[in-house]
C-alpha positions in Angstrom: 82.2 100.0 87.6 79.3 102.5 85.8 78.7 103.8 89.4 82.6 104.6 90.0 82.9 106.3 86.6 80.2 108.6 87.5 81.4 109.5 90.9 85.0 110.4 89.5 83.2 112.5 86.6 81.1 114.3 89.4 84.3 114.9 91.7 85.9 116.4 88.7 83.2 118.2 87.9 82.8 119.9 91.6 86.6 120.4 91.6 86.7 122.1 88.3 84.0 124.4 88.9 85.5 125.5 92.4 88.8 126.4 90.7 87.0 127.9 87.6 84.4 130.2 90.1 87.1 130.8 92.5 90.6 131.0 91.6 92.2 133.5 94.2 90.4 131.6 97.1 91.5 128.3 95.9 95.1 129.4 95.3 95.1 131.0 99.0 93.8 127.7 100.3 96.4 125.7 98.5 99.0 128.0 100.0 97.4 127.2 103.6 97.9 123.4 102.9 101.3 123.8 102.7 101.2 124.7 106.5 99.5 121.4 107.5 101.7 118.3 108.8 101.7 115.4 106.7 100.2 113.3 109.4 97.3 115.7 109.7 96.6 115.2 106.2 96.9 111.8 106.4 94.3 111.6 109.2 92.1 113.7 107.4 92.2 111.7 103.9 91.9 108.7 106.1 88.8 109.8 107.7 87.2 111.2 104.7 87.8 107.9 102.9 86.0 105.8 105.5 83.1 108.2 105.6 82.9 107.9 101.8 83.2 104.3 102.1 80.2 104.0 104.6 77.9 106.6 102.6 78.6 104.4 99.8 78.2 100.8 101.6 74.8 102.1 103.0 73.5 103.7 99.7 74.6 99.9 98.0 72.8 97.7 100.1 
């Protein structure tokens, strides 16, 4: 459970730093994201979730 909290904190830190350091570029990226189809976002999200799970699985074993 502690590792999950650390991972969440790290995720929020990295994302927050991106918005703090590059606000105009992040706005452009978010506008481009509106053009991507829902099915593509779903596929990318699932792919990254699986990759993340595999990384965590191998690091914990």
